[in-house]
N, C-alpha and C positions, 0 to 999 in steps of 0.2 A: 182750663183748656189752653189759655195763653201761656201759662207757665210750662205746661207739658210740651207745647210746641217749641218754646224757646230752648228747653232742655234737649229736645230731639234735634233741633237745628245745631246746637252746640256740639252734640255727639257726632252728628254727621260731618261737621267741619273738622273735628278731631280725626275721624276715620279717613277723611279725604286727605288731610295733611299727612297722616301716617303712611297712606298708600303712595303718595307723591314722594315722600322721603325714602321709602323702601326702594322704589324704582330707580330713583336718582342715585341711591347708595350703591346699588349693584353696578351701575355705570361708572361711578367714581372709583370703585375698587379696581375695576379693569384699567382705568386710566392711570391710577397710581402705580400699578404693576409695570405698565409700559413705560412710564416716565422715570421711575426710580432706578431701574437697571442702567439705562444710558447715563444718568447723572453720576452714578458710582464709577462708571468707566471713564467719563470725562474728568472727574476729580482725580482718579488715579493717574491718568495721562498727564495732567497738569503738574502733579507732584513729581513725576519722573522728570519732566522738563525743568521744573524748579531746581531739582538737585544738580542739574548741569549748569546752572547759572551761578556766577560768583556772588559772594555776599554783598559786594558793592555794586552789582549790576542794577541799573535802573529798571530793567525788565522784571525784577522780582516783585516790584510794586504791582505790576499788571497780573502776575501770577496770584498774588495775595487777593487782589480784587476779584479775580475769576473764582477763586475758592470760596470767598465770602458770598458771592452771588449764588454759587451752587448750593452752599449750605442753607441760604435763605429759601431757595426753591425746594430743597429737601424738607425743610420745616413746613413749607406750604403744602406739599403733597402729603406730609404727615397729618396735617389738619384734615385733608380730604379723607385719609384712611380712617381717622377717628370718627368722622361723620359717616363713612360708608359701613364700617364694621366695628361699632363700639363694643367693648367687652361686655359679656353677660354680667348682670349685676350679681355681686357677692353679698347677699343679704344678711345682715346681722341686726339685732335690736339696737336702735339708734335714737338718741335724743335730738329732735329737730332743733330745739333751742340752742343746744351746744354747737351745732353746725353753724347756726346764725351768728353766734358769739365769735366763733373762730374766723368767719368771713369778715365780720366787722373789724376784728383786730388786723386782718390782712390789708384792708383798704383804709385803715385809719389815717396813715400818712398822706395817701393820695387825696382823701376827703379833706384833710386839714389844709393841704396846699391849694385846694380849690374853694376854701372857705365854706365847705359843706358840713352841716351838722348831721351826725348819725343818730337816729332815734330808734329805740327798740321797744316795741309794745308787744311783749311776749306773754303768752298764756302759760304760767308756771305749772298748770295742772295737766299739761299735755302728756298723753301716754307715749311710750316708745313705739316706733314704727320699724318694720322690717324692710330695710333698704340698703343699698350700697352707699355707705357714708361718703366715700370719696367722690362718687359720681354725683350725688345730690349736692355735695359741696361745690363741685364744678358748675352745676346749674345755678346755684345761688350766687356764686362769685361772678358768673357771667352776667346775671341780671343786675348785680350791684355795680359792676364796672360799666355796664350799659347805662345805668342811671347816672353815674358820675359824669360820664362823657356827655350825656344829654344836657348837663348843666355847665359844661366847660365854658361856654361863651354867654352864659346867662348873667345879666347885670343885676339880677334881683339881690336885695340886701340879705334876705333870709332864705338860704338854700338848704333843703333838707332831703335826706334819704332815709326812708322809714322802713323798718322790718316789722311786720305784724304777723303773729301766729295765733291760731285758734283752732278749735275742732268743730266739725259739723257732720252730722249723719255718718259717724264712724270713720271719718277721714281727718287727717291733719292738714291744715291749710297754712300756707305762707304767702303773704303779700309783700311785694317789694315796690315801694312807691317813691317816685322822685318828684320834685317840685319844678321841674324844667318846663320848657315851652310846650311839651306834648307832641303827639304824632298826628299829622293831618288825617282826617277821617278816611280819605281815599287810599291811604297807605296801610291802614290797619290790617286789611286782609292779606297783605304781602309780607308782614313782619317776620313770619317764621319760614318764608320761602328761602331755599338755599341760594346763596350768592346775592341776595337782596341786601343792599346797604346804602346808607346815605353818608357814610364816612369816607373821606378822601382816600385813606389807606386801608380801609376795611375790606375783608373778603366775603363777608356776609354768611359765615358758617356758624358763628357762636350761638345765636338763638335757635338755629336749626338743630344743632347738636343738643342743646338744652331741651328742646321739644322732644327729640328722639329719646333721650334718657328718661324723661318723664313718662313717655309712652311705654318704654320697656319695663318700667316699674308698675305698670297698670294704672298710672295716674294721668293727670292732665296739666298742661301749662297753657294759660291763655292771657291775652291782654284785655284789660277792662276799659271800656269807653269812659272818657272823662273830659270835662270841659277844659281842664288844664293839667299839666303834669302827665306822667305815664305810670300806670299801675299794672304789674304782672301778678298773676295768681297761680301758685303751684299747689296742686291738690294730690296728696299721696295717701292711699288707704292702707289697710292691713295693719292697723295699730294694735299693739299688745301691751298688756300691763307688765 
């Protein structure tokens, strides 16, 4: 009964999170539309004014600064749009281990610069799963970068980021585990909330987008309680031979 209750509670939390993200997603989509159009107009006006300035004019520096900030804002609202209306998954038979390997290669330099060892504990007998490979890669990359950043200021001598795959009850599972300081228990329930972040320059959408992608695939993304470090578990079903 205890196991059934825990599973029911986990399912309820997943549904609650999905409903919260869906509501906020619709709001975000409206905001993006209202912000992007004025940004385009402002950028166009600045470019016209810039054309009237001589190449030696000190004011050109201010025009370049304004355009840079507008482009930054445009990228930011683009993140909002990706969160609000992620593309429908284009599902194809996919090897989860291959995605993990490609993500490991992408973060190899960043991990080395932070003296983090990447560990791969992969079940080579995994069946292929029908998923959007690029979207799942985005989820795993986000989890990996999140783990590396968690260990940025960690003075531990042995820092590791572990990718672990296995199958269970017809689903393929990926765990991404870092050896960082972990997340305070009181913050665990907020980790997938949009705009929640402990990073100075973060906007708090990465894990929310990852959660939404997992849900769109009929899977789950959860954070596992641990005495140290942080462990995320991605579960995706629909595996095929």
